[in-house]
C-alpha positions, 0 to 999 in steps of 0.5 A: 198360065199366061206365058211369055218368053223372051231371049235375049243374046241368044236366038229363039228357041222352039225347043226352049220355049216349049220346055219352059212353058212344059215346066210352067204347066206344072207349077200352074197346079199350085197357083190358085187363081190364074197369073201370069209368067215372063220368063227372060231367057238371056246369055253374058259371056259363059253364064246363061240366066233365066229369070222367071216372074210370075203375077197373080192375086195377091202373088208376085214372085221373082226368080233369077238364075245363072249357069252355064248351061240353060236348061239347068239355069231353067230347072234351077229357077223354077225350083226356086219358084215352086218352094216360093209358091208353096212357102206363101200358099203354107203362109197364108192357111198358117194366117187364115187358121191361126185366127179361126184357133184364137177365135175357137179357144176364147169361145172354149174358155167362156162359151161366147166370143170374147170382146178385145178391148180397145186399149190395154187400159180398159179391162183386166184380165179376168183369170178364173179359178173352178173351186170346191165348196163343201157344207159346213157351218162358221166354226169348222170354216173358219178352223179350215180358214187357219189351215189353208194358204188361202186368205178365203174359202168358200163352203156351203152353209150347212145350216142355211144351205147357202154359199158364202165366204169367210176371208182373213182381214187386213187387221187378222179377224175374219169376215163373212159375205153370205146373201141375203135372202 
């Protein structure tokens, strides 16, 4: 990390400069890419102000602290910087992880990545429901449909050994869907 320390209204001190450099090198471990740190140490009346700006690859963090002691201002500013860097890293990690989880969830449902429609009116959402169908004849299925709350029943026709669907029509009669062989 490249570090530049500037003093305003304060005599340049090698102790302060080395203190800031030592502390910032510890923060450098949190950064993945090289960065630049600009530190401005200033005094206004009785306030000691430490301003730190870190600029790096997709990273721009500013921090400013005022206290009665320059060392405590530096420490508080560095604590703020550390929190901001960790927050930024976590935000990037969550963003990347979230997109992976969404893709993984779509693949779990269908086995293939789901194509996202360009606009919402393009394709309605399809809900998938798995059902068990039992072998029975059409008469038994007509008795079963009266007992269930659904408007249809899926069953294996015991005579033809094929999957059939028996459904209730709007006029109260029953309809049968069967494959052509």
